[in-house]
C-alpha positions, 0 to 999 in steps of 0.5 A: 656245134652239131653236124649239118642236118639236111635243110637246116638253116642257121646263122647270126643276126646283129641288132643295132640302134640307138640306146632304148631302141628296144633291142633287148625287149625284142630279144626277150620276146623272141626267145620267150624268156628273160635273157636281157635286162631292160630299163628306160635309161641309156647304157642299160645293155653293156654286154654284147651277147648271143640269144638263141631261138632253136627250132627243128628247122632252124637256129636263129642267133641274135646278137644283142648290142649296147646302144650306139651313142656319142660317148662321154667317157671310156665306158661309152667308148668301149660300148660303142666299139663292142656294138660295132664289132658285132657287125662283123661276120654275121648273116644279117643286120637289123637296124632298130628304129624307135618310131616313137622318137624322131629320126635324128642325127644319132640314127644317121650316124649308126646308118653311116656305120652300116654302109661299111657292112655288106650283109643284108640289112633289115629296118625294124620300126619298134614300139609301133603300139605307141604311135599311129600309122601315119607317124610310123610311115614317116619314120620309115620314109626318113630312114629309107631316104638315108639308107637302102634296106633289103626288108622293112617291117614294124613291130611291138615287142611289148604286144607281140605284134609283128614279132613273128614276121621279124623272125620269119624275115630273119630266118629267110636270110640265114644260110644252110648251116649247123646247130651252133648251140645245143638244142634248148640253149637260150643265151651264151651269157655266163651265169655270173654275168646274168646274175650281175645284170639282173641285180643291176637292172633293179638298181636302174629301176629304183634309182635316178639321175647319176646313180644308174650310169655309175653302177657296176655289179660283180658276183663274188660267190655262188654256192648251191646247197643241194640238201636245201635246194638253195643257191647262196649268192654274194655280189658287190654293187660298185659306185663312183661317189660316196653320195651314190653309195648312200642313195643305194643303201638308203635309210636303214639299208631299206633301198639295198634290201628292196633291190635285193628282194626284187632281184631275188625274184628274177634269180629264183626264176632263172635258177629254179630254186630258192635264192639267198642274196647278199648284196654289198655296196662299195666305192670304186672312184672313177671306174667309168674312165678307167679302161682296166676297171671297165674290163674287170666288170666285163663291159666292152 
């Protein structure tokens, strides 16, 4: 943490909302690079982490959280606890509402939790590129009727419209403070976590039904060969049932090869060098119902 600079603002803003509200997509758009995985399935985000936008006059630290939902297992319960924990000791909270979906009981439940927090609240209507102005206004009115926000704005992280307005609004709520992270830092996630998440993202994109929820990824080894400028990575993709293992491996190992090939593109961009990725698929029955197993994956 750097010493105080005259007129420098810094602080923490937590992003909360239902699953698929667009939190991780917004984080990536603000930071300007991929630090969070995205997919159209619940529980895509399993880690609570910080993403940092560092400017000469401010440092905005965004806390990305798992989508808050009605838990169906121990994993869901842990993810909810992780998200709600991120509401503590922050400078502002941004409630993200997907304006392409009706305001519902899940949104109302999240807002009830926000009633317990005294920090300023921002209503952020996401995915505005998907709906007309009248629909967006109805969504805003429904949320405003359920809760009083200090600020209301709409944006599309996909097109970039409204993203700068969100940054300006968030920064206006930050106090004078230190540069909490070194200049140039974009995330506080460990390298092993980022690698595991980039691999899991490809599983989410290439599989369907019960497989995405049952997958956990652990990186077991990372070695860098300076002479060859090559990083060798070994990782294990865990599933809960034998049938899921067969789906992930695919006929002749084609599915896991495709997952590895797509993940390697992201990993080479992340590391800045060539990557050799060795993926294995293993069975770990019922891990989502076992709190100890969940924590071994680093979730919650």
